C-alpha positions in Angstrom: 101.5 78.1 70.3 100.2 77.6 66.7 100.1 73.8 67.2 98.3 74.2 70.5 95.7 76.5 69.1 95.1 74.0 66.3 93.8 71.7 69.0 91.2 74.2 70.3 87.9 72.7 71.0 84.3 73.7 71.9 83.7 73.5 75.7 80.1 73.4 76.8 78.4 74.2 80.1 74.8 74.2 81.2 73.8 76.5 84.1 70.4 76.8 85.7 69.3 79.5 88.1 66.4 79.6 90.5 65.6 80.7 94.1 65.6 78.3 97.0 65.6 78.5 100.8 69.2 78.5 102.1 71.2 79.6 105.1 74.6 80.7 103.8 75.6 82.3 107.1 73.2 80.2 109.3 70.4 82.7 109.0 67.6 81.3 106.6 66.7 83.4 103.6 65.7 82.9 100.0 68.9 82.8 97.8 69.7 82.2 94.2 70.9 78.7 93.4 73.3 78.3 90.5 73.6 74.7 89.4 75.2 72.9 86.5 75.9 69.5 84.9 77.4 67.0 87.4 77.7 69.8 90.0 76.9 68.9 93.5 75.6 71.9 95.4 75.0 71.9 99.1 71.5 72.7 100.6 72.7 75.7 102.5 75.4 76.7 100.0 73.5 77.1 96.6 76.2 79.4 95.2 78.7 80.2 93.9 78.0 78.2 90.7 80.3 75.7 89.0 83.6 77.0 87.8 83.7 77.4 84.1 87.1 76.4 82.7 88.5 76.4 79.2 91.8 77.2 77.3 92.9 80.1 75.3 91.5 79.7 71.7 88.6 77.5 72.7 85.0 78.2 71.9 82.8 78.4 75.0 79.1 77.5 74.8 77.3 78.3 78.0 73.6 77.6 78.1 71.7 79.4 80.8 68.3 78.0 81.9 66.3 80.8 83.5 64.2 78.9 86.0 63.1 82.0 87.8 59.3 82.0 87.8 58.8 85.7 87.4 62.3 87.3 86.8 64.2 88.0 83.7 68.0 87.7 83.8 71.2 87.9 81.8 74.7 86.5 82.1 77.9 88.6 81.9 81.4 87.0 81.7 83.3 89.6 83.6 86.7 90.4 82.1 86.3 88.4 78.9 86.4 90.8 76.0 84.0 89.2 73.5 86.3 90.4 70.7 84.1 91.6 67.9 81.2 89.8 69.5 79.3 92.1 71.8 76.2 90.0 71.3 77.6 87.7 74.0 78.5 90.4 76.6 75.3 89.7 78.5 74.2 93.2 79.5 70.4 93.3 79.6 68.9 96.2 77.6 72.2 97.0 75.9 73.6 93.9 74.1 70.6 91.7 74.5 67.1 91.7 75.7 66.8 90.0 79.2 66.2 86.3 79.2 62.6 85.7 79.9 61.4 83.5 82.8 61.4 79.8 82.2 63.4 80.1 78.9 66.9 79.3 77.8 69.6 81.1 76.0 73.1 80.0 74.9 76.2 82.2 75.0 78.7 81.2 72.3 82.1 83.0 72.0 85.8 82.5 71.3 88.2 82.8 74.3 90.8 85.4 73.7 92.2 86.1 77.2 93.9 83.9 79.9 93.6 84.1 83.7 91.0 84.5 86.4 87.6 85.9 85.6 84.1 85.5 86.9 80.5 85.3 85.6 77.5 87.0 87.2 74.0 88.3 86.4 73.8 91.6 84.7 70.2 92.2 85.4 69.3 94.1 88.6 71.2 93.1 91.7 70.8 89.4 91.2 74.5 88.6 91.6 74.4 90.0 95.2 71.8 87.3 95.9 74.1 84.5 94.7 74.1 84.5 90.9 77.9 84.3 90.3 80.8 81.9 89.8 84.4 81.7 88.7 85.8 81.5 85.2 89.4 80.2 84.7 91.1 80.3 81.2 94.3 78.4 81.0 97.1 78.6 78.5 97.0 75.8 75.8 100.0 74.1 77.5 101.5 74.5 81.0 104.8 75.4 79.4 103.2 78.6 78.0 102.0 79.8 81.5 104.6 82.3 82.8 103.2 82.0 86.4 103.6 78.2 86.4 107.0 78.5 84.9 108.2 80.7 87.7 106.1 79.2 90.5 105.5 75.5 89.8 102.4 75.0 91.9 100.7 71.8 93.1 97.3 73.2 94.0 95.1 75.7 92.1 92.2 77.0 94.2 89.6 79.8 94.0 88.2 82.0 96.7 85.1 84.2 96.0 84.4 86.8 98.7 81.0 88.5 99.2 79.1 90.5 101.8 75.7 89.1 102.7 72.4 90.6 103.7 69.3 89.1 105.2 67.1 91.4 103.1 66.6 90.5 99.5 68.6 92.6 97.0 65.6 94.5 95.6 64.5 95.6 99.0 68.0 96.9 99.6 67.9 98.9 96.4 64.6 100.5 97.4 65.9 101.2 100.9 68.9 103.0 99.3 66.6 105.2 97.2 64.9 106.3 100.4 63.5 107.5 102.6 66.2 106.7 105.1 69.9 105.9 105.4 71.0 107.2 102.1 73.1 109.7 104.0 75.5 109.7 106.9 76.0 113.3 107.9 79.1 113.8 110.0 82.0 116.0 110.7 85.2 115.2 109.0 88.0 113.1 110.4 89.2 115.8 112.7 85.7 116.8 113.7 86.3 120.4 112.6 84.2 120.7 109.4 80.7 119.6 108.3 80.8 117.6 105.2 78.2 116.0 102.9 78.6 112.3 103.2 76.4 109.7 101.4 76.7 106.3 103.1 76.5 102.7 101.9 73.1 101.1 102.3 72.5 99.0 105.4 75.6 97.4 106.8 76.0 93.7 105.8 75.0 91.1 108.3 78.0 88.9 107.5 80.7 88.1 105.1 81.0 85.0 102.9 83.9 83.0 101.5 82.8 80.7 98.7 79.2 81.1 99.8 79.7 80.2 103.4 79.7 82.6 106.4 79.0 82.7 110.2 76.3 84.9 111.5 75.8 84.9 115.3 72.2 83.7 115.6 72.3 84.3 119.4 72.5 88.0 118.7 69.3 88.3 116.7 67.4 90.0 119.6 70.3 92.3 120.2 71.1 93.3 116.6 69.5 96.6 115.4 70.1 98.9 112.5 70.0 102.6 113.2 69.4 105.4 110.7 68.3 109.0 110.5 64.7 110.0 109.8 65.8 112.9 107.6 68.8 113.4 105.2 70.2 116.2 107.4 71.2 113.6 110.0 68.7 113.9 112.8 65.8 111.8 114.3 67.6 108.5 114.8 65.5 105.4 114.7 66.5 101.8 115.1 65.0 98.5 113.9 65.8 95.2 115.4 66.8 92.2 113.4 63.6 90.2 112.5 63.3 86.6 113.5 63.7 84.2 110.6 60.5 83.3 108.8 61.4 80.1 106.9 63.0 78.1 109.7 65.1 78.5 112.8 68.5 80.0 112.6 71.2 77.3 112.7 72.7 77.4 116.2 76.0 75.7 115.3 78.7 77.2 113.0 79.5 75.4 109.8 82.9 73.7 109.6 85.5 75.9 108.1 86.5 75.2 104.5 90.0 73.8 103.9 92.4 75.0 101.2 95.5 72.9 100.5 99.1 73.8 100.6 101.5 71.1 99.2 104.6 70.7 97.1 106.4 74.0 96.8 103.6 76.5 95.9 99.8 76.7 96.0 98.0 79.1 93.7 95.0 81.0 94.8 92.6 82.9 92.5 90.9 85.6 94.6 87.7 87.2 93.3 85.8 90.0 95.0 82.2 89.1 94.1 80.7 91.6 96.6 78.1 94.2 95.5 79.5 96.9 97.7 82.7 96.6 99.7 86.4 96.0 99.1 88.0 93.2 101.1 91.3 92.5 102.8 92.6 88.9 103.0 95.6 87.4 104.7 96.9 83.9 105.8 98.3 83.5 109.3 102.1 82.9 109.3 102.4 83.0 105.5 103.3 85.7 103.0 101.4 86.1 99.8 103.0 86.6 96.4 100.8 88.5 94.0 101.3 87.2 90.4 98.3 88.5 88.4 95.6 91.1 88.4 92.5 90.8 86.3 94.0 88.1 84.2 97.2 90.1 83.5 100.4 88.5 84.8 102.3 91.0 87.1 105.7 91.3 88.5 105.8 89.2 91.7 105.0 91.3 94.7 105.3 89.9 98.2 102.8 91.2 100.8 101.3 90.3 104.1 97.8 91.0 103.0 95.8 91.8 99.9 93.4 94.6 99.3 90.9 93.7 96.5 88.2 96.1 95.3 84.7 95.0 94.1 84.9 93.0 90.9 88.6 92.6 90.8 90.6 89.4 90.6 94.1 88.9 92.1 96.1 85.7 91.8 98.6 85.0 94.5 101.0 82.2 95.4 101.6 80.8 98.9 105.0 79.3 99.6 104.2 75.9 101.2 107.1 75.7 103.7 105.4 74.8 107.1 106.1 71.1 107.0 107.6 70.9 110.4 105.9 68.4 112.8 103.5 68.4 114.3 101.6 69.7 111.2 99.3 72.6 111.8 96.4 74.2 110.1 96.7 77.9 109.5 93.9 80.5 109.5 92.8 82.3 106.3 91.0 85.6 107.2 89.0 88.0 105.1 87.4 91.2 106.3 86.1 94.5 104.9 89.0 96.9 104.1 87.8 99.6 106.4 90.3 102.1 105.1 88.3 102.2 101.9 84.9 103.1 103.5 83.4 106.5 102.9 85.3 109.4 104.3 83.6 110.6 107.4 82.0 107.2 108.1 82.7 105.3 111.2 85.6 103.0 110.5 85.4 100.5 113.3 88.0 97.9 114.3 87.8 94.7 112.4 84.9 92.9 114.0 83.3 91.0 111.1 85.4 88.5 109.3 85.1 85.2 107.5 87.7 82.4 107.9 89.0 79.2 106.4 91.9 76.8 107.0 95.1 76.4 105.1 96.1 72.7 105.5 99.2 70.7 104.7 98.8 67.1 103.5 97.5 64.8 104.8 95.2 67.6 106.1 95.3 66.7 109.8 96.6 68.5 112.8 95.6 71.3 115.2 95.0 74.8 114.2 98.0 77.1 114.6 97.0 79.7 117.2 97.3 83.2 115.6 99.1 85.8 117.7 96.0 88.0 117.4 92.4 87.7 116.4 91.5 89.9 113.4 89.9 92.5 115.7 93.1 92.7 117.8 96.0 92.3 115.4 97.9 95.6 115.2 100.1 94.4 112.4 97.1 94.0 110.0 95.8 97.6 110.1 96.0 99.1 106.7 95.5 102.9 106.4 93.6 104.1 103.4 96.0 103.2 100.5 93.4 103.3 97.8 96.1 103.1 95.2 97.4 99.7 96.2 96.3 98.1 92.9 98.4 100.5 90.9 101.5 98.9 92.3 100.7 95.7 90.5 102.9 96.2 87.5 102.6 94.1 84.3 105.1 91.3 84.1 106.5 92.9 80.9 107.1 96.6 81.2 104.9 98.5 78.8 104.7 102.1 77.5 101.3 103.4 76.6 101.4 105.2 73.2 100.3 108.8 72.9 96.5 109.4 72.9 94.6 111.0 70.0 92.2 112.7 72.4 91.6 113.3 76.1 88.2 112.9 77.7 87.4 114.2 81.2 84.8 112.2 83.2 83.5 113.6 86.5 81.8 111.1 88.8 79.6 112.5 91.6 76.2 112.5 93.2 73.2 114.7 93.5 70.5 114.5 96.1 67.0 115.8 96.7 64.6 116.0 99.6 61.6 116.7 97.4 58.6 114.3 97.9 58.6 111.5 95.4 62.2 111.9 94.3 65.1 109.6 95.0 67.2 110.9 97.9 70.4 110.2 95.9 71.4 109.7 92.3 74.8 109.2 90.9 76.1 110.9 87.8 78.9 111.0 85.2 79.4 114.5 83.8 76.0 115.5 85.3 74.1 112.7 83.7 72.2 110.0 85.6 72.3 107.0 83.3 69.1 105.4 82.3 69.0 102.2 80.3 68.1 102.5 76.5 64.4 102.2 75.7 65.4 99.6 73.1 68.3 97.1 73.6 70.9 98.6 71.2 72.3 95.6 69.4 69.1 93.7 68.7 67.2 96.8 67.6 70.0 98.1 65.4 70.6 94.9 63.6 67.5 92.8 64.0 64.8 95.4 64.2 66.5 97.7 61.7 66.7 100.8 63.8 68.3 103.5 61.5 70.7 104.9 64.1 72.1 104.1 67.6 70.5 107.2 69.0 67.0 105.8 68.1 67.5 103.2 70.9 68.3 105.7 73.7 66.0 107.0 76.4 65.6 110.5 77.8 63.6 111.3 81.0 64.3 115.0 81.2 66.1 116.9 84.0 66.0 116.0 87.7 65.3 118.5 90.5 69.0 119.0 91.1 69.8 119.7 87.4 71.1 116.3 86.5 70.0 114.9 83.1 68.2 111.5 83.3 69.0 109.8 80.0 71.1 107.1 78.4 74.6 108.3 78.9 76.5 107.3 75.7 79.9 108.3 74.6 80.5 107.9 70.8 84.1 106.8 70.3 85.9 106.3 67.0 87.2 102.8 66.2 91.0 102.7 65.9 91.7 105.8 68.0 93.5 105.8 71.4 91.8 107.8 74.1 93.1 109.1 77.4 90.4 109.3 80.1 90.8 111.3 83.3 88.2 110.0 85.8 87.6 112.3 88.7 85.8 111.4 91.9 83.9 114.2 93.5 82.7 112.3 96.5 83.9 110.8 99.8 83.4 107.3 98.5 85.8 105.1 96.5 84.4 103.8 93.3 85.5 100.5 91.5 85.1 101.1 87.8 84.7 98.4 85.2 84.9 98.6 81.5 83.4 95.8 79.4 85.2 94.6 76.3 88.7 96.0 77.1 91.8 96.2 79.2 92.8 99.7 80.4 96.4 101.0 80.7 96.6 102.9 84.0 99.2 105.6 84.0 98.4 107.7 87.1 96.1 107.7 90.2 95.9 109.5 93.5 94.0 111.6 96.0 93.2 115.3 95.5 93.1 118.0 98.2 89.5 118.5 99.0 90.0 122.0 100.3 92.1 123.4 97.5 91.6 121.3 94.3 87.8 121.5 94.0 85.4 124.3 93.2 82.8 124.8 95.9 79.1 124.5 95.4 78.5 126.3 98.7 76.6 125.2 101.7 73.5 123.0 101.2 70.3 123.2 103.2 71.7 120.9 105.9 74.7 123.1 106.4 77.2 120.9 104.7 79.9 122.2 102.3 79.6 120.5 98.9 82.6 120.1 96.5 82.0 120.8 92.8 84.1 120.2 89.8 87.9 119.8 89.9 89.7 123.1 89.2 91.1 123.4 85.7 94.6 124.1 87.1 94.6 120.6 88.6 93.7 119.0 85.2 96.4 121.2 83.5 99.0 119.8 85.9 98.5 116.2 84.6 101.1 114.9 82.0 100.5 115.6 78.4 98.2 113.0 76.8 100.1 113.4 73.5 103.2 111.9 75.0 104.0 108.2 75.7 103.5 107.2 79.4 104.6 104.2 81.5 101.9 101.7 82.3 101.6 101.4 86.1 99.2 98.6 85.9 96.6 97.0 83.6 93.2 95.6 84.1 89.5 95.8 83.5 88.5 97.2 86.9 90.1 99.9 89.0 89.5 102.2 92.0 89.1 105.9 91.9 90.0 107.0 95.4 87.8 109.2 97.5 88.1 112.8 96.2 90.7 111.3 93.8 91.5 110.6 90.2 92.6 107.8 87.8 94.1 108.3 84.4 94.0 105.5 81.8 94.3 105.0 78.1 92.5 102.6 75.8 92.9 101.9 72.1 89.4 101.4 70.8 89.9 98.2 68.7 86.7 96.3 69.7 83.5 97.6 68.1 80.2 97.6 70.0 78.3 99.2 72.8 80.4 98.5 76.0 79.1 99.4 79.4 81.4 101.4 81.7 80.1 101.6 85.3 80.8 101.7 88.9 80.7 98.1 90.2 79.1 99.1 93.5 75.7 97.8 92.7 73.9 100.5 94.6 75.7 103.2 92.6 75.1 101.5 89.3 71.5 101.1 90.2 71.3 104.9 90.8 72.8 105.9 87.5 76.6 105.7 87.8 77.2 104.3 84.3 77.6 105.1 80.7 78.0 103.3 77.4 81.3 103.4 75.4 80.0 103.0 71.9 83.0 102.1 69.7 81.9 102.9 66.2 83.0 103.1 62.6 80.9 105.6 60.7 78.2 105.5 63.3 77.7 101.8 63.4 79.5 98.5 64.2 80.4 97.0 60.8 83.3 94.9 62.3 81.2 92.7 64.6 80.3 89.1 63.9 76.8 87.9 63.0 74.7 86.9 66.0 74.3 83.2 66.6 71.6 81.3 64.7 69.1 81.3 67.6 69.6 84.9 68.5 66.9 86.4 66.3 64.4 83.8 67.3 65.3 84.3 70.9 64.8 88.1 70.6 61.4 87.6 69.0 60.4 85.3 71.9 61.8 87.7 74.6 60.1 90.8 73.2 56.8 89.3 72.2 55.4 89.3 68.7 56.7 91.8 66.2 54.7 94.8 65.2 53.0 95.0 61.8 56.0 96.8 60.4 58.3 93.9 61.4 60.0 95.9 64.2 60.3 94.8 67.8 58.1 96.5 70.4 59.7 98.4 73.2 61.0 96.4 76.2 58.5 98.4 78.3 56.4 101.3 77.6 58.3 103.9 79.6 61.9 102.5 79.7 62.3 103.2 83.3 65.5 104.7 84.7 68.2 102.3 85.6 67.4 102.9 89.2 64.2 101.0 88.7 64.7 99.3 85.4 67.9 97.6 86.7 65.7 95.8 89.1 62.9 95.3 86.6 63.8 91.6 86.2 60.2 91.3 87.2 59.1 93.4 84.3 56.1 92.2 82.3 55.2 89.3 84.6 51.5 88.8 85.4 52.5 87.2 88.7 53.4 89.1 91.9 57.0 88.2 92.6 58.2 86.5 95.7 60.5 89.5 96.3 57.4 91.8 96.9 56.0 89.3 99.3 59.2 88.9 101.3 59.6 92.7 101.3 56.1 93.2 102.7 56.7 90.6 105.4 60.0 92.3 106.3 58.3 95.7 106.6 55.6 94.3 108.8 58.2 92.7 111.1 60.3 95.8 111.1 57.4 98.0 112.1 56.5 95.6 114.8 60.0 95.7 116.2 60.8 99.5 116.1 62.7 100.6 119.1 63.6 104.1 120.1 
């Protein structure tokens, strides 16, 4: 290993992002194109971007050219820890100021993890529009890779799954804020009890695999979206799908992508790049052997299908043993894992799916006919096992050491029907997170803010009692903390912690009827659960004792009305974002900052790159007379609007507003009762 690390090198990539007309699922839209050096992108598949590949110990230099005309952006390398280098974490308004339109910024960092990761925008909802790609970090030599040693594979392939909308991502965000469809008010599974049930915003039009999907253009005039005119669930209205504006919808389906199986094994790196939904994937007539989760090698687990939450990565092997003649192609299917949808929501049979082919060399032959189509296959119905990922044990059994302190985090939502207020906001411990008024790292070190707290925002109290401010948790460097994250809603939440792996020691569902305090009946007649009873918390294992690590990763699911318990040793200084990876929840405040400090600051971090101060000066405008940086904006809007403020400060009306206006005009024109 020492000799191999001595051969480490600097690996450079150039990425450019802009918006172009494209038809990823045959329906024409404006999407984000991610291009790179010597990277051939297809006209109707402008994303995902080129795979970034390096080896453990290398230095990565990724230069991002922001070619958006009016939008700022930033780039996050999801799952890479940026050890002692939070400058490169890429979170706009936390670790850096957003990258201004038509400017360039270079991310430079050492690679300290191996496995499958991904990069995506961390400014607004841009990654849902296509700003994403894969990152693969190899061991210095094949002999050091435990997966390759156990499963000598011939092919190494990546699959990125997404849901896809025909509206732009910012319109979706505003739709979610209101006035309609923030809620789905229904009775419970048995139909015996009214329950409060927020819903996901606007069902996706299609699903994508590596940027390619298949929307039925013939159904445009038949497709309509229905929603309620008030949050209590009455006054249904429907809007028909609008006709495409840019060009005609492509009438023919795209050819299916082909993935190869050859030799003894093929390795697949599966990434859920969706902004909203968990996926289920399977391959006809083939078992899948899970070998890694979030870059951590796991004990091999053979399954028929894989459930993958938003943001997670799962590596799996396929045994290539179907060489009998005549050779066949086998179907790869991916669909929404309906068992994870909000409790009380309509969980329909599998109707929407995306597909590809698994081929054996030389890649010819007829398609093997599946016994069932996805909508009909009774063997592929998974219930609601939201703890699937906790079965992915680390390859080496590990005990988590005792924690120094336990912290309870309560994730939930509040809602309001007052004019001018968002219908729904998400909270952690009663706080709806708003982004700092000054980007923490630049202002602390380059603008000489005296304390971290000087950078934070505070917007007072919302109508439902939730605080609207920067939600920051000050943690002591070197300590081990146990976190109990409780979900007080009927939705699952995929949580991601920047800068760290987490040791998961317990997870499960709680009894909604007996384990929660009641907030009583709301104005719509729905019973609202409150905090988890103290007796439930007292029943969890003692945090001062060692505990077996069930699984390890950087993203995890808290089940509906459930909990997850994890431990982290705080050994990486900096302000690290912790948030729900459902973009709509993050955009409405379901986030906080883990500020890992030593004596109230970050003395252990590296110096920023040489161009960082100059870039900050350019991004923020001229310095004030006192030498300090001006605010990013005058009011430091809440994340609900600041997260989409990639348009902030532009003198030009963005294309997103124009497309939104056109969408509204078409929608009004096509209202149906």
